[in-house]
Residue, then its C-alpha position, 0 to 999 in steps of 0.5 A: m509488486k513494486f513499492t515505495i517507502t518514505t516518511d512525512e512531517d510526523g516521522m511514518y513511514i508513507a508507503e505507496c504502490p504506483s502501479i495501483p493508483g491509491c493503494v497507500s499505507q503506513g507504520t510507524t516503522a518501515e518495516e510494518a508500512e511495508r507489511n501494511i501495504q503488501d496486504a493492502i495491495k492485495e486487497c486492492l487486487a481482490v477489489r478489482a477482481e471483484n469489480a472484472k466479475r460485473 
């Protein structure tokens, strides 16, 4: 799944997955933000799958 990484005014790296609204993470480095958004994507998809069962 595709994601974007930008920096904020404090120098933090913000990662967002545009295809999953609200799926956002951050890190102090681009690499950390990438790892964190990959985990966030997995969790967002797991929650969606669980909600679909209801």
